[in-house]
N, C-alpha and C positions, 0 to 999 in steps of 0.2 A: 269249134267242137271237133274232137278227134274221134276216129273210128278205131277201136281197139279189137275189133273182131278179127279172128285169124283169117289169113288168105286161103281161099279154096280154089284148087285148080279145076279144069274141065271134067276131071274124073270124080270130083267130089271129095278128094283127099285133102286134108289140111296140110298146108305147106309148112315145113319146119326149116330152121336154119341149118341143121345138121342131121344126118342120119343117126349119129351116135351121140346123144346128149350127155352121156356119162363121160365120154372122151373130152368133150368141150368143157364140162365142169371140172374135170381133173386138170386139164390144161390151164384153165383160168385160175384155179386155186393154187396150183403149183407156182405159176409165175407171179401171182400177187403175193404169195407168201415169201418168195425169194426177193421180190421188190421191197417188202416190208423189212426183211432181214438186212438187206443192203442199206436201206434208209436208216435203220437203227445203228448200223455200224459207222455211219458218217460222223455222228457226234463223238465217238470215242477215238477218232483219228486226230493226230497232231499235225501231220504234214499236209500241205495243199495237194500234193500228188495223191496221197491216200484218200483224201476227201473226194477228189475228182474221180478217182477210180470207182469208189462206191456210189457216187452220184450217177456215173455212167451206167454202172451195173443195174442200179435201181430203175433208171429210165428204160434200159434195154428190156428188163423183165416186164415193165408196165406196157411197153409197146408190144411185146410178145403176147401178153395176156389179151390184147385187143385184136391181134391177128387170128385168122382161122386156125383151128387146131390142125397140126400136121401129123400124119401117121409116122411115128418114130419106132414102131414095133418091127419094121422090116430090117 
């Protein structure tokens, strides 16, 4: 049986994964959309080099979507 209750610190605040959930959501959505676009492009390619390029791009975006959101506004 798992406990899905949120973690609470000693101050009584609920712990969150990120202070800015909108930034995380935008980061996740952007990278997953880019990964899907690259995945769809694979089927339309004829050369092995082009297919490999889009496969790599797809995987890079999927990995980025799993990584913590970075502040790119600076």
